[in-house]
C-alpha positions as CSV (number, residue, x, y, z in Angstrom):
1,M,-61.6,-25.6,-74.6
2,Q,-64.0,-23.9,-72.6
3,M,-64.8,-26.3,-69.9
4,L,-60.7,-26.6,-69.6
5,D,-61.2,-22.9,-69.1
6,S,-63.8,-23.0,-66.9
7,L,-61.9,-25.5,-64.5
8,M,-58.9,-23.4,-64.2
9,K,-61.0,-20.1,-63.2
10,F,-62.7,-22.6,-60.9
11,F,-59.1,-23.7,-59.2
12,R,-57.9,-20.0,-59.5
13,N,-60.2,-18.6,-57.7
14,L,-60.6,-22.0,-55.4
15,T,-56.3,-21.4,-54.5
16,F,-56.9,-17.7,-54.3
17,F,-59.6,-18.0,-51.3
18,I,-56.9,-21.0,-49.2
19,G,-54.4,-18.3,-49.7
20,I,-56.5,-15.5,-48.3
21,S,-58.1,-18.0,-45.8
22,L,-54.5,-19.1,-44.5
23,L,-53.3,-15.6,-44.2
24,T,-56.3,-14.5,-42.3
25,F,-56.2,-17.3,-39.5
26,G,-52.5,-17.3,-39.7
27,C,-52.5,-13.4,-38.3
28,L,-55.3,-14.6,-35.6
29,E,-53.2,-16.9,-34.5
30,V,-50.5,-14.5,-34.2
31,S,-52.2,-12.0,-32.4
32,A,-53.7,-14.8,-30.2
33,S,-50.5,-15.7,-29.2
34,A,-48.9,-11.8,-28.5
35,E,-52.0,-11.4,-26.3
36,A,-51.3,-14.7,-24.4
37,A,-47.9,-13.3,-24.0
38,V,-47.7,-13.5,-20.1
39,P,-45.2,-13.2,-17.6
40,R,-43.2,-16.3,-16.3
41,I,-42.0,-16.9,-13.0
42,D,-38.7,-18.5,-13.1
43,E,-37.6,-18.2,-9.4
44,M,-39.5,-16.6,-6.7
45,T,-38.2,-16.9,-3.3
46,V,-38.8,-15.5,0.1
47,T,-35.0,-14.1,1.8
48,T,-33.9,-12.3,4.5
49,K,-31.3,-9.9,1.9
50,I,-30.7,-9.1,-1.4
51,V,-27.2,-8.6,-2.6
52,R,-25.8,-7.8,-6.2
53,G,-29.7,-8.6,-7.3
54,N,-29.7,-12.2,-6.1
55,P,-31.3,-13.8,-2.8
56,I,-28.5,-15.0,-0.2
57,D,-30.9,-17.6,0.9
58,S,-34.8,-19.3,0.6
59,V,-36.9,-18.8,3.9
60,H,-39.3,-21.9,4.8
61,R,-39.3,-21.0,8.6
62,I,-38.0,-18.4,10.9
63,S,-38.5,-16.5,13.6
64,S,-40.1,-12.7,13.5
65,A,-37.8,-12.0,16.2
66,S,-34.8,-12.7,14.4
67,V,-35.6,-10.5,11.5
68,K,-36.7,-6.9,11.0
69,V,-37.5,-7.4,7.3
70,L,-38.1,-10.5,4.5
71,Y,-38.3,-10.0,0.6
72,C,-40.3,-12.1,-2.0
73,F,-37.6,-11.6,-5.0
74,T,-38.8,-13.1,-8.9
75,R,-36.7,-13.3,-11.4
76,V,-40.0,-13.2,-14.5
77,S,-39.4,-13.7,-18.1
78,V,-41.8,-12.1,-20.5
79,P,-41.8,-13.8,-24.1
80,D,-42.5,-10.7,-25.9
81,G,-40.2,-8.1,-24.1
82,E,-43.0,-5.9,-23.6
83,E,-43.2,-3.6,-20.6
84,T,-46.1,-5.4,-17.9
85,S,-45.9,-5.9,-14.0
86,V,-46.0,-8.1,-11.2
87,K,-47.8,-7.9,-8.0
88,H,-46.5,-9.6,-4.7
89,V,-49.3,-10.1,-2.2
90,W,-48.2,-10.8,1.6
91,Y,-50.6,-12.9,3.5
92,R,-50.3,-14.0,6.8
93,D,-53.0,-16.8,8.2
94,N,-54.8,-16.1,4.6
95,Q,-55.7,-12.5,5.5
96,E,-54.0,-9.9,3.1
97,I,-51.0,-8.1,4.6
98,A,-49.5,-6.0,2.0
99,N,-49.5,-5.8,-1.7
100,Y,-47.0,-4.2,-4.1
101,T,-46.9,-3.9,-7.7
102,L,-43.7,-4.1,-9.3
103,P,-43.1,-2.9,-12.9
104,V,-41.1,-5.7,-15.5
105,K,-39.3,-4.2,-18.5
106,G,-37.5,-6.5,-20.3
107,L,-37.5,-10.1,-21.5
108,H,-35.8,-11.0,-18.5
109,W,-36.0,-9.1,-15.3
110,R,-35.2,-9.5,-11.4
111,T,-37.5,-8.0,-9.1
112,Y,-38.7,-7.8,-5.3
113,S,-40.8,-6.7,-2.6
114,R,-40.3,-5.9,1.1
115,K,-41.9,-6.3,4.1
116,Q,-41.5,-5.0,7.4
117,I,-41.6,-7.8,10.2
118,E,-42.8,-7.4,13.7
119,K,-42.0,-9.2,16.3
120,G,-44.9,-11.5,17.5
121,W,-46.1,-11.7,13.8
122,A,-46.3,-15.7,14.1
123,G,-48.4,-17.7,11.6
124,D,-48.7,-19.0,7.9
125,W,-47.5,-17.0,5.6
126,H,-47.6,-16.9,1.9
127,V,-46.9,-14.7,-1.1
128,D,-48.9,-14.6,-4.3
129,A,-47.6,-13.7,-7.7
130,L,-50.0,-12.1,-9.8
131,D,-49.7,-10.9,-13.6
132,S,-51.2,-7.5,-14.4
133,E,-54.4,-8.9,-15.0
134,G,-54.8,-10.4,-11.4
135,H,-54.2,-14.4,-12.4
136,L,-52.1,-16.2,-10.5
137,L,-48.4,-17.1,-11.9
138,K,-46.8,-18.4,-8.4
139,T,-47.2,-18.5,-4.7
140,V,-44.6,-19.1,-1.9
141,R,-45.4,-20.0,1.6
142,F,-43.3,-20.3,4.6
143,R,-44.0,-19.9,8.1
144,M,-42.6,-17.5,10.8
145,N,-42.5,-18.5,14.3
């Protein structure tokens, strides 16, 4: 009988220990996934105009004489909906020309940066989208003649 009581006590303690372990590791897992909730780029394009919050075209090749302004439109999703930011970094021939930090304030967010274009700015261009910690999320490339 005493042996049975000892075994019962052992299994109760073991069950308690396993339960606490699962709760602890479960909480750690939830915390890790919450920290990993980084913005996701659902759409990103360089465009000549934005109408009603949407790009009207997608630039792949364009003449610097034909435009005065280009926009980099980005549609962002944030899994937890927490406020964050996305940075657009504009490059011409791999040299940084401009960067803009853009707020993201919801689960699904649209934003854009605007770049004045000067005649004669020919070259290979790209825009990087970075999260608030500087990690690359997406790159869009285009050529300007």
